[in-house]
mmCIF file as Biopython writes it, N, C-alpha, C and O atoms, coordinates in Angstrom:
data_model
#
loop_
_atom_site.group_PDB
_atom_site.id
_atom_site.type_symbol
_atom_site.label_atom_id
_atom_site.label_alt_id
_atom_site.label_comp_id
_atom_site.label_asym_id
_atom_site.label_entity_id
_atom_site.label_seq_id
_atom_site.pdbx_PDB_ins_code
_atom_site.Cartn_x
_atom_site.Cartn_y
_atom_site.Cartn_z
_atom_site.occupancy
_atom_site.B_iso_or_equiv
_atom_site.auth_seq_id
_atom_site.auth_asym_id
_atom_site.pdbx_PDB_model_num
ATOM 1   N N  . MET A ? 1  ? 95.071  109.898 138.317 1.0 0.0 1  A 1 
ATOM 2   C CA . MET A ? 1  ? 95.921  109.465 137.243 1.0 0.0 1  A 1 
ATOM 3   C C  . MET A ? 1  ? 95.655  110.331 136.018 1.0 0.0 1  A 1 
ATOM 4   O O  . MET A ? 1  ? 94.502  110.497 135.620 1.0 0.0 1  A 1 
ATOM 5   N N  . SER A ? 2  ? 96.697  110.882 135.420 1.0 0.0 2  A 1 
ATOM 6   C CA . SER A ? 2  ? 96.516  111.779 134.284 1.0 0.0 2  A 1 
ATOM 7   C C  . SER A ? 2  ? 96.690  111.028 132.964 1.0 0.0 2  A 1 
ATOM 8   O O  . SER A ? 2  ? 97.383  110.013 132.888 1.0 0.0 2  A 1 
ATOM 9   N N  . GLU A ? 3  ? 96.039  111.557 131.933 1.0 0.0 3  A 1 
ATOM 10  C CA . GLU A ? 3  ? 96.164  110.973 130.601 1.0 0.0 3  A 1 
ATOM 11  C C  . GLU A ? 3  ? 97.392  111.537 129.907 1.0 0.0 3  A 1 
ATOM 12  O O  . GLU A ? 3  ? 97.816  112.657 130.191 1.0 0.0 3  A 1 
ATOM 13  N N  . ARG A ? 4  ? 97.953  110.768 129.008 1.0 0.0 4  A 1 
ATOM 14  C CA . ARG A ? 4  ? 99.095  111.233 128.209 1.0 0.0 4  A 1 
ATOM 15  C C  . ARG A ? 4  ? 98.594  112.166 127.119 1.0 0.0 4  A 1 
ATOM 16  O O  . ARG A ? 4  ? 97.442  112.077 126.695 1.0 0.0 4  A 1 
ATOM 17  N N  . ALA A ? 5  ? 99.447  113.042 126.678 1.0 0.0 5  A 1 
ATOM 18  C CA . ALA A ? 5  ? 99.092  113.969 125.607 1.0 0.0 5  A 1 
ATOM 19  C C  . ALA A ? 5  ? 98.941  113.211 124.291 1.0 0.0 5  A 1 
ATOM 20  O O  . ALA A ? 5  ? 99.688  112.274 124.011 1.0 0.0 5  A 1 
ATOM 21  N N  . ALA A ? 6  ? 97.988  113.621 123.508 1.0 0.0 6  A 1 
ATOM 22  C CA . ALA A ? 6  ? 97.740  113.015 122.204 1.0 0.0 6  A 1 
ATOM 23  C C  . ALA A ? 6  ? 98.011  114.053 121.120 1.0 0.0 6  A 1 
ATOM 24  O O  . ALA A ? 6  ? 97.808  115.245 121.349 1.0 0.0 6  A 1 
ATOM 25  N N  . PRO A ? 7  ? 98.465  113.623 119.947 1.0 0.0 7  A 1 
ATOM 26  C CA . PRO A ? 7  ? 98.677  114.581 118.863 1.0 0.0 7  A 1 
ATOM 27  C C  . PRO A ? 7  ? 97.332  115.123 118.372 1.0 0.0 7  A 1 
ATOM 28  O O  . PRO A ? 7  ? 96.321  114.421 118.416 1.0 0.0 7  A 1 
ATOM 29  N N  . PHE A ? 8  ? 97.327  116.360 117.911 1.0 0.0 8  A 1 
ATOM 30  C CA . PHE A ? 8  ? 96.101  116.980 117.415 1.0 0.0 8  A 1 
ATOM 31  C C  . PHE A ? 8  ? 95.910  116.742 115.926 1.0 0.0 8  A 1 
ATOM 32  O O  . PHE A ? 8  ? 94.782  116.776 115.433 1.0 0.0 8  A 1 
ATOM 33  N N  . TYR A ? 9  ? 97.007  116.499 115.198 1.0 0.0 9  A 1 
ATOM 34  C CA . TYR A ? 9  ? 96.911  116.295 113.750 1.0 0.0 9  A 1 
ATOM 35  C C  . TYR A ? 9  ? 98.077  115.430 113.268 1.0 0.0 9  A 1 
ATOM 36  O O  . TYR A ? 9  ? 99.099  115.313 113.945 1.0 0.0 9  A 1 
ATOM 37  N N  . CYS A ? 10 ? 97.913  114.841 112.120 1.0 0.0 10 A 1 
ATOM 38  C CA . CYS A ? 10 ? 98.939  113.991 111.523 1.0 0.0 10 A 1 
ATOM 39  C C  . CYS A ? 10 ? 100.125 114.852 111.066 1.0 0.0 10 A 1 
ATOM 40  O O  . CYS A ? 10 ? 99.915  115.875 110.414 1.0 0.0 10 A 1 
ATOM 41  N N  . PRO A ? 11 ? 101.357 114.463 111.389 1.0 0.0 11 A 1 
ATOM 42  C CA . PRO A ? 11 ? 102.514 115.249 110.958 1.0 0.0 11 A 1 
ATOM 43  C C  . PRO A ? 11 ? 102.787 115.142 109.454 1.0 0.0 11 A 1 
ATOM 44  O O  . PRO A ? 11 ? 103.612 115.889 108.929 1.0 0.0 11 A 1 
ATOM 45  N N  . TYR A ? 12 ? 102.120 114.243 108.765 1.0 0.0 12 A 1 
ATOM 46  C CA . TYR A ? 12 ? 102.341 114.064 107.325 1.0 0.0 12 A 1 
ATOM 47  C C  . TYR A ? 12 ? 101.311 114.781 106.473 1.0 0.0 12 A 1 
ATOM 48  O O  . TYR A ? 12 ? 101.667 115.442 105.498 1.0 0.0 12 A 1 
ATOM 49  N N  . CYS A ? 13 ? 100.019 114.660 106.831 1.0 0.0 13 A 1 
ATOM 50  C CA . CYS A ? 13 ? 98.983  115.260 105.983 1.0 0.0 13 A 1 
ATOM 51  C C  . CYS A ? 13 ? 98.170  116.351 106.688 1.0 0.0 13 A 1 
ATOM 52  O O  . CYS A ? 13 ? 97.448  117.102 106.032 1.0 0.0 13 A 1 
ATOM 53  N N  . GLY A ? 14 ? 98.281  116.445 108.011 1.0 0.0 14 A 1 
ATOM 54  C CA . GLY A ? 14 ? 97.549  117.471 108.752 1.0 0.0 14 A 1 
ATOM 55  C C  . GLY A ? 14 ? 96.135  117.057 109.144 1.0 0.0 14 A 1 
ATOM 56  O O  . GLY A ? 14 ? 95.429  117.826 109.796 1.0 0.0 14 A 1 
ATOM 57  N N  . GLU A ? 15 ? 95.719  115.878 108.764 1.0 0.0 15 A 1 
ATOM 58  C CA . GLU A ? 15 ? 94.374  115.387 109.096 1.0 0.0 15 A 1 
ATOM 59  C C  . GLU A ? 15 ? 94.234  115.182 110.605 1.0 0.0 15 A 1 
ATOM 60  O O  . GLU A ? 15 ? 95.214  114.876 111.285 1.0 0.0 15 A 1 
ATOM 61  N N  . GLU A ? 16 ? 93.027  115.349 111.122 1.0 0.0 16 A 1 
ATOM 62  C CA . GLU A ? 16 ? 92.773  115.188 112.549 1.0 0.0 16 A 1 
ATOM 63  C C  . GLU A ? 16 ? 92.140  113.839 112.891 1.0 0.0 16 A 1 
ATOM 64  O O  . GLU A ? 16 ? 91.796  113.600 114.049 1.0 0.0 16 A 1 
ATOM 65  N N  . ASP A ? 17 ? 91.982  112.956 111.907 1.0 0.0 17 A 1 
ATOM 66  C CA . ASP A ? 17 ? 91.376  111.638 112.097 1.0 0.0 17 A 1 
ATOM 67  C C  . ASP A ? 17 ? 92.437  110.653 112.588 1.0 0.0 17 A 1 
ATOM 68  O O  . ASP A ? 17 ? 92.903  109.806 111.825 1.0 0.0 17 A 1 
ATOM 69  N N  . LEU A ? 18 ? 92.819  110.767 113.871 1.0 0.0 18 A 1 
ATOM 70  C CA . LEU A ? 18 ? 93.872  109.932 114.453 1.0 0.0 18 A 1 
ATOM 71  C C  . LEU A ? 18 ? 93.291  108.972 115.465 1.0 0.0 18 A 1 
ATOM 72  O O  . LEU A ? 18 ? 92.306  109.279 116.137 1.0 0.0 18 A 1 
ATOM 73  N N  . ARG A ? 19 ? 93.905  107.812 115.569 1.0 0.0 19 A 1 
ATOM 74  C CA . ARG A ? 19 ? 93.519  106.830 116.583 1.0 0.0 19 A 1 
ATOM 75  C C  . ARG A ? 19 ? 94.761  106.109 117.062 1.0 0.0 19 A 1 
ATOM 76  O O  . ARG A ? 19 ? 95.721  105.966 116.305 1.0 0.0 19 A 1 
ATOM 77  N N  . PRO A ? 20 ? 94.761  105.650 118.311 1.0 0.0 20 A 1 
ATOM 78  C CA . PRO A ? 20 ? 95.917  104.909 118.826 1.0 0.0 20 A 1 
ATOM 79  C C  . PRO A ? 20 ? 96.144  103.634 118.011 1.0 0.0 20 A 1 
ATOM 80  O O  . PRO A ? 20 ? 95.195  102.976 117.584 1.0 0.0 20 A 1 
ATOM 81  N N  . SER A ? 21 ? 97.404  103.306 117.806 1.0 0.0 21 A 1 
ATOM 82  C CA . SER A ? 21 ? 97.766  102.105 117.050 1.0 0.0 21 A 1 
ATOM 83  C C  . SER A ? 21 ? 97.940  100.930 117.993 1.0 0.0 21 A 1 
ATOM 84  O O  . SER A ? 21 ? 98.219  101.110 119.179 1.0 0.0 21 A 1 
ATOM 85  N N  . GLU A ? 22 ? 97.777  99.744  117.472 1.0 0.0 22 A 1 
ATOM 86  C CA . GLU A ? 22 ? 98.007  98.532  118.255 1.0 0.0 22 A 1 
ATOM 87  C C  . GLU A ? 22 ? 99.494  98.234  118.393 1.0 0.0 22 A 1 
ATOM 88  O O  . GLU A ? 22 ? 99.866  97.295  119.096 1.0 0.0 22 A 1 
ATOM 89  N N  . GLN A ? 23 ? 100.355 99.015  117.735 1.0 0.0 23 A 1 
ATOM 90  C CA . GLN A ? 23 ? 101.802 98.806  117.766 1.0 0.0 23 A 1 
ATOM 91  C C  . GLN A ? 23 ? 102.376 99.016  119.160 1.0 0.0 23 A 1 
ATOM 92  O O  . GLN A ? 23 ? 103.419 98.450  119.490 1.0 0.0 23 A 1 
ATOM 93  N N  . GLY A ? 24 ? 101.722 99.808  119.968 1.0 0.0 24 A 1 
ATOM 94  C CA . GLY A ? 24 ? 102.217 100.026 121.319 1.0 0.0 24 A 1 
ATOM 95  C C  . GLY A ? 24 ? 102.161 101.477 121.732 1.0 0.0 24 A 1 
ATOM 96  O O  . GLY A ? 24 ? 101.521 102.302 121.080 1.0 0.0 24 A 1 
ATOM 97  N N  . HIS A ? 25 ? 102.846 101.780 122.833 1.0 0.0 25 A 1 
ATOM 98  C CA . HIS A ? 25 ? 102.821 103.102 123.441 1.0 0.0 25 A 1 
ATOM 99  C C  . HIS A ? 25 ? 103.367 104.175 122.494 1.0 0.0 25 A 1 
ATOM 100 O O  . HIS A ? 25 ? 104.458 104.032 121.942 1.0 0.0 25 A 1 
ATOM 101 N N  . GLY A ? 26 ? 102.609 105.233 122.318 1.0 0.0 26 A 1 
ATOM 102 C CA . GLY A ? 26 ? 103.043 106.360 121.510 1.0 0.0 26 A 1 
ATOM 103 C C  . GLY A ? 26 ? 102.832 106.190 120.020 1.0 0.0 26 A 1 
ATOM 104 O O  . GLY A ? 26 ? 103.217 107.073 119.254 1.0 0.0 26 A 1 
ATOM 105 N N  . ALA A ? 27 ? 102.237 105.092 119.575 1.0 0.0 27 A 1 
ATOM 106 C CA . ALA A ? 27 ? 102.013 104.859 118.153 1.0 0.0 27 A 1 
ATOM 107 C C  . ALA A ? 27 ? 100.591 105.289 117.784 1.0 0.0 27 A 1 
ATOM 108 O O  . ALA A ? 27 ? 99.638  105.030 118.518 1.0 0.0 27 A 1 
ATOM 109 N N  . TRP A ? 28 ? 100.471 105.950 116.635 1.0 0.0 28 A 1 
ATOM 110 C CA . TRP A ? 28 ? 99.192  106.474 116.167 1.0 0.0 28 A 1 
ATOM 111 C C  . TRP A ? 28 ? 98.997  106.121 114.710 1.0 0.0 28 A 1 
ATOM 112 O O  . TRP A ? 28 ? 99.964  105.920 113.976 1.0 0.0 28 A 1 
ATOM 113 N N  . GLU A ? 29 ? 97.733  106.044 114.289 1.0 0.0 29 A 1 
ATOM 114 C CA . GLU A ? 29 ? 97.370  105.796 112.899 1.0 0.0 29 A 1 
ATOM 115 C C  . GLU A ? 29 ? 96.520  106.946 112.398 1.0 0.0 29 A 1 
ATOM 116 O O  . GLU A ? 29 ? 95.664  107.456 113.120 1.0 0.0 29 A 1 
ATOM 117 N N  . CYS A ? 30 ? 96.758  107.357 111.156 1.0 0.0 30 A 1 
ATOM 118 C CA . CYS A ? 30 ? 95.996  108.443 110.543 1.0 0.0 30 A 1 
ATOM 119 C C  . CYS A ? 30 ? 95.007  107.847 109.552 1.0 0.0 30 A 1 
ATOM 120 O O  . CYS A ? 30 ? 95.390  107.094 108.657 1.0 0.0 30 A 1 
ATOM 121 N N  . GLY A ? 31 ? 93.735  108.187 109.716 1.0 0.0 31 A 1 
ATOM 122 C CA . GLY A ? 31 ? 92.707  107.726 108.798 1.0 0.0 31 A 1 
ATOM 123 C C  . GLY A ? 31 ? 92.707  108.497 107.493 1.0 0.0 31 A 1 
ATOM 124 O O  . GLY A ? 31 ? 92.121  108.040 106.511 1.0 0.0 31 A 1 
ATOM 125 N N  . GLY A ? 32 ? 93.357  109.666 107.457 1.0 0.0 32 A 1 
ATOM 126 C CA . GLY A ? 32 ? 93.386  110.482 106.247 1.0 0.0 32 A 1 
ATOM 127 C C  . GLY A ? 32 ? 94.377  110.002 105.207 1.0 0.0 32 A 1 
ATOM 128 O O  . GLY A ? 32 ? 94.036  109.873 104.032 1.0 0.0 32 A 1 
ATOM 129 N N  . CYS A ? 33 ? 95.621  109.731 105.639 1.0 0.0 33 A 1 
ATOM 130 C CA . CYS A ? 33 ? 96.670  109.332 104.688 1.0 0.0 33 A 1 
ATOM 131 C C  . CYS A ? 33 ? 97.091  107.877 104.876 1.0 0.0 33 A 1 
ATOM 132 O O  . CYS A ? 33 ? 97.976  107.387 104.174 1.0 0.0 33 A 1 
ATOM 133 N N  . ASN A ? 34 ? 96.452  107.185 105.828 1.0 0.0 34 A 1 
ATOM 134 C CA . ASN A ? 34 ? 96.718  105.766 106.081 1.0 0.0 34 A 1 
ATOM 135 C C  . ASN A ? 34 ? 98.166  105.504 106.485 1.0 0.0 34 A 1 
ATOM 136 O O  . ASN A ? 34 ? 98.736  104.468 106.143 1.0 0.0 34 A 1 
ATOM 137 N N  . ARG A ? 35 ? 98.759  106.452 107.217 1.0 0.0 35 A 1 
ATOM 138 C CA . ARG A ? 35 ? 100.126 106.283 107.725 1.0 0.0 35 A 1 
ATOM 139 C C  . ARG A ? 35 ? 100.084 106.011 109.221 1.0 0.0 35 A 1 
ATOM 140 O O  . ARG A ? 35 ? 99.142  106.385 109.919 1.0 0.0 35 A 1 
ATOM 141 N N  . ALA A ? 36 ? 101.132 105.352 109.687 1.0 0.0 36 A 1 
ATOM 142 C CA . ALA A ? 36 ? 101.304 105.136 111.120 1.0 0.0 36 A 1 
ATOM 143 C C  . ALA A ? 36 ? 102.578 105.859 111.540 1.0 0.0 36 A 1 
ATOM 144 O O  . ALA A ? 36 ? 103.559 105.878 110.798 1.0 0.0 36 A 1 
ATOM 145 N N  . PHE A ? 37 ? 102.562 106.444 112.716 1.0 0.0 37 A 1 
ATOM 146 C CA . PHE A ? 37 ? 103.738 107.149 113.227 1.0 0.0 37 A 1 
ATOM 147 C C  . PHE A ? 37 ? 103.796 106.958 114.725 1.0 0.0 37 A 1 
ATOM 148 O O  . PHE A ? 37 ? 102.822 106.538 115.350 1.0 0.0 37 A 1 
ATOM 149 N N  . GLN A ? 38 ? 104.949 107.271 115.296 1.0 0.0 38 A 1 
ATOM 150 C CA . GLN A ? 38 ? 105.145 107.100 116.734 1.0 0.0 38 A 1 
ATOM 151 C C  . GLN A ? 38 ? 105.697 108.380 117.336 1.0 0.0 38 A 1 
ATOM 152 O O  . GLN A ? 38 ? 106.579 109.019 116.763 1.0 0.0 38 A 1 
ATOM 153 N N  . LEU A ? 39 ? 105.175 108.744 118.487 1.0 0.0 39 A 1 
ATOM 154 C CA . LEU A ? 39 ? 105.662 109.897 119.241 1.0 0.0 39 A 1 
ATOM 155 C C  . LEU A ? 39 ? 106.586 109.402 120.331 1.0 0.0 39 A 1 
ATOM 156 O O  . LEU A ? 39 ? 106.338 108.368 120.951 1.0 0.0 39 A 1 
ATOM 157 N N  . LYS A ? 40 ? 107.660 110.152 120.561 1.0 0.0 40 A 1 
ATOM 158 C CA . LYS A ? 40 ? 108.623 109.745 121.578 1.0 0.0 40 A 1 
ATOM 159 C C  . LYS A ? 40 ? 109.161 110.983 122.283 1.0 0.0 40 A 1 
ATOM 160 O O  . LYS A ? 40 ? 109.616 111.928 121.639 1.0 0.0 40 A 1 
ATOM 161 N N  . PHE A ? 41 ? 109.105 110.968 123.590 1.0 0.0 41 A 1 
ATOM 162 C CA . PHE A ? 41 ? 109.660 112.053 124.389 1.0 0.0 41 A 1 
ATOM 163 C C  . PHE A ? 41 ? 111.165 111.833 124.504 1.0 0.0 41 A 1 
ATOM 164 O O  . PHE A ? 41 ? 111.601 110.780 124.970 1.0 0.0 41 A 1 
ATOM 165 N N  . LEU A ? 42 ? 111.959 112.809 124.085 1.0 0.0 42 A 1 
ATOM 166 C CA . LEU A ? 42 ? 113.409 112.672 124.097 1.0 0.0 42 A 1 
ATOM 167 C C  . LEU A ? 42 ? 114.050 113.184 125.368 1.0 0.0 42 A 1 
ATOM 168 O O  . LEU A ? 42 ? 115.112 112.693 125.751 1.0 0.0 42 A 1 
ATOM 169 N N  . GLY A ? 43 ? 113.448 114.147 126.034 1.0 0.0 43 A 1 
ATOM 170 C CA . GLY A ? 43 ? 114.007 114.683 127.257 1.0 0.0 43 A 1 
ATOM 171 C C  . GLY A ? 43 ? 113.817 116.182 127.337 1.0 0.0 43 A 1 
ATOM 172 O O  . GLY A ? 43 ? 113.214 116.792 126.455 1.0 0.0 43 A 1 
ATOM 173 N N  . LEU A ? 44 ? 114.327 116.759 128.383 1.0 0.0 44 A 1 
ATOM 174 C CA . LEU A ? 44 ? 114.240 118.203 128.592 1.0 0.0 44 A 1 
ATOM 175 C C  . LEU A ? 44 ? 115.507 118.878 128.093 1.0 0.0 44 A 1 
ATOM 176 O O  . LEU A ? 44 ? 116.602 118.323 128.186 1.0 0.0 44 A 1 
ATOM 177 N N  . LEU A ? 45 ? 115.342 120.070 127.569 1.0 0.0 45 A 1 
ATOM 178 C CA . LEU A ? 45 ? 116.486 120.854 127.113 1.0 0.0 45 A 1 
ATOM 179 C C  . LEU A ? 45 ? 117.009 121.717 128.250 1.0 0.0 45 A 1 
ATOM 180 O O  . LEU A ? 45 ? 116.232 122.244 129.045 1.0 0.0 45 A 1 
ATOM 181 N N  . ALA A ? 46 ? 118.297 121.857 128.324 1.0 0.0 46 A 1 
ATOM 182 C CA . ALA A ? 46 ? 118.900 122.714 129.343 1.0 0.0 46 A 1 
ATOM 183 C C  . ALA A ? 46 ? 118.708 124.176 128.944 1.0 0.0 46 A 1 
ATOM 184 O O  . ALA A ? 46 ? 118.780 124.521 127.764 1.0 0.0 46 A 1 
ATOM 185 N N  . ARG A ? 47 ? 118.468 125.012 129.918 1.0 0.0 47 A 1 
ATOM 186 C CA . ARG A ? 47 ? 118.328 126.452 129.626 1.0 0.0 47 A 1 
ATOM 187 C C  . ARG A ? 47 ? 119.649 127.022 129.148 1.0 0.0 47 A 1 
ATOM 188 O O  . ARG A ? 47 ? 120.721 126.630 129.608 1.0 0.0 47 A 1 
ATOM 189 N N  . GLY A ? 48 ? 119.550 127.959 128.212 1.0 0.0 48 A 1 
ATOM 190 C CA . GLY A ? 48 ? 120.748 128.627 127.728 1.0 0.0 48 A 1 
ATOM 191 C C  . GLY A ? 48 ? 121.463 127.894 126.604 1.0 0.0 48 A 1 
ATOM 192 O O  . GLY A ? 48 ? 122.501 128.360 126.132 1.0 0.0 48 A 1 
ATOM 193 N N  . LEU A ? 49 ? 120.941 126.777 126.173 1.0 0.0 49 A 1 
ATOM 194 C CA . LEU A ? 49 ? 121.567 126.043 125.078 1.0 0.0 49 A 1 
ATOM 195 C C  . LEU A ? 49 ? 120.721 126.131 123.819 1.0 0.0 49 A 1 
ATOM 196 O O  . LEU A ? 49 ? 119.514 126.364 123.890 1.0 0.0 49 A 1 
ATOM 197 N N  . GLY A ? 50 ? 121.348 125.947 122.679 1.0 0.0 50 A 1 
ATOM 198 C CA . GLY A ? 50 ? 120.626 125.910 121.412 1.0 0.0 50 A 1 
ATOM 199 C C  . GLY A ? 50 ? 120.265 127.284 120.913 1.0 0.0 50 A 1 
ATOM 200 O O  . GLY A ? 50 ? 121.039 128.232 121.040 1.0 0.0 50 A 1 
ATOM 201 N N  . ALA A ? 51 ? 119.069 127.385 120.340 1.0 0.0 51 A 1 
ATOM 202 C CA . ALA A ? 51 ? 118.614 128.618 119.700 1.0 0.0 51 A 1 
ATOM 203 C C  . ALA A ? 51 ? 118.456 129.770 120.699 1.0 0.0 51 A 1 
ATOM 204 O O  . ALA A ? 51 ? 118.493 130.932 120.293 1.0 0.0 51 A 1 
ATOM 205 N N  . ALA A ? 52 ? 118.282 129.482 121.977 1.0 0.0 52 A 1 
ATOM 206 C CA . ALA A ? 52 ? 118.103 130.534 122.968 1.0 0.0 52 A 1 
ATOM 207 C C  . ALA A ? 52 ? 119.372 131.382 123.118 1.0 0.0 52 A 1 
ATOM 208 O O  . ALA A ? 52 ? 119.287 132.544 123.516 1.0 0.0 52 A 1 
ATOM 209 N N  . ASP A ? 53 ? 120.540 130.822 122.806 1.0 0.0 53 A 1 
ATOM 210 C CA . ASP A ? 53 ? 121.790 131.565 122.930 1.0 0.0 53 A 1 
ATOM 211 C C  . ASP A ? 53 ? 121.867 132.757 121.992 1.0 0.0 53 A 1 
ATOM 212 O O  . ASP A ? 53 ? 122.428 133.793 122.349 1.0 0.0 53 A 1 
ATOM 213 N N  . ASN A ? 54 ? 121.302 132.619 120.783 1.0 0.0 54 A 1 
ATOM 214 C CA . ASN A ? 54 ? 121.404 133.714 119.822 1.0 0.0 54 A 1 
ATOM 215 C C  . ASN A ? 54 ? 120.034 134.312 119.505 1.0 0.0 54 A 1 
ATOM 216 O O  . ASN A ? 54 ? 119.835 134.885 118.434 1.0 0.0 54 A 1 
ATOM 217 N N  . GLY A ? 55 ? 119.117 134.181 120.413 1.0 0.0 55 A 1 
ATOM 218 C CA . GLY A ? 55 ? 117.801 134.782 120.223 1.0 0.0 55 A 1 
ATOM 219 C C  . GLY A ? 55 ? 116.927 134.029 119.235 1.0 0.0 55 A 1 
ATOM 220 O O  . GLY A ? 55 ? 115.917 134.565 118.779 1.0 0.0 55 A 1 
ATOM 221 N N  . GLY A ? 56 ? 117.291 132.804 118.896 1.0 0.0 56 A 1 
ATOM 222 C CA . GLY A ? 56 ? 116.495 132.012 117.988 1.0 0.0 56 A 1 
ATOM 223 C C  . GLY A ? 56 ? 116.785 132.250 116.529 1.0 0.0 56 A 1 
ATOM 224 O O  . GLY A ? 56 ? 116.198 131.587 115.674 1.0 0.0 56 A 1 
ATOM 225 N N  . ASP A ? 57 ? 117.673 133.175 116.216 1.0 0.0 57 A 1 
ATOM 226 C CA . ASP A ? 57 ? 117.991 133.493 114.830 1.0 0.0 57 A 1 
ATOM 227 C C  . ASP A ? 57 ? 119.329 132.847 114.468 1.0 0.0 57 A 1 
ATOM 228 O O  . ASP A ? 57 ? 120.386 133.308 114.900 1.0 0.0 57 A 1 
ATOM 229 N N  . GLU A ? 58 ? 119.274 131.775 113.672 1.0 0.0 58 A 1 
ATOM 230 C CA . GLU A ? 58 ? 120.501 131.056 113.336 1.0 0.0 58 A 1 
ATOM 231 C C  . GLU A ? 58 ? 120.993 131.382 111.940 1.0 0.0 58 A 1 
ATOM 232 O O  . GLU A ? 58 ? 121.810 130.643 111.390 1.0 0.0 58 A 1 
ATOM 233 N N  . ARG A ? 59 ? 120.519 132.464 111.356 1.0 0.0 59 A 1 
ATOM 234 C CA . ARG A ? 59 ? 121.010 132.861 110.021 1.0 0.0 59 A 1 
ATOM 235 C C  . ARG A ? 59 ? 122.407 133.414 110.129 1.0 0.0 59 A 1 
ATOM 236 O O  . ARG A ? 59 ? 122.781 134.018 111.134 1.0 0.0 59 A 1 
ATOM 237 N N  . ILE A ? 60 ? 123.167 133.200 109.086 1.0 0.0 60 A 1 
ATOM 238 C CA . ILE A ? 60 ? 124.553 133.696 109.048 1.0 0.0 60 A 1 
ATOM 239 C C  . ILE A ? 60 ? 124.632 134.978 108.279 1.0 0.0 60 A 1 
ATOM 240 O O  . ILE A ? 60 ? 125.714 135.548 108.138 1.0 0.0 60 A 1 
#
């Protein structure tokens, strides 16, 4: 049985003092900024769509 991936740092302050939240699956708490956040897998991207079509450069 494999473990789920965990975030390496807080997306708000960059602190690495993270712990799982009691809120449920994918929820984390940051000891640095005292924020709670949730990670959610949205799905896989199809090849050839999005930024890959123009080489990743979306400037006009």
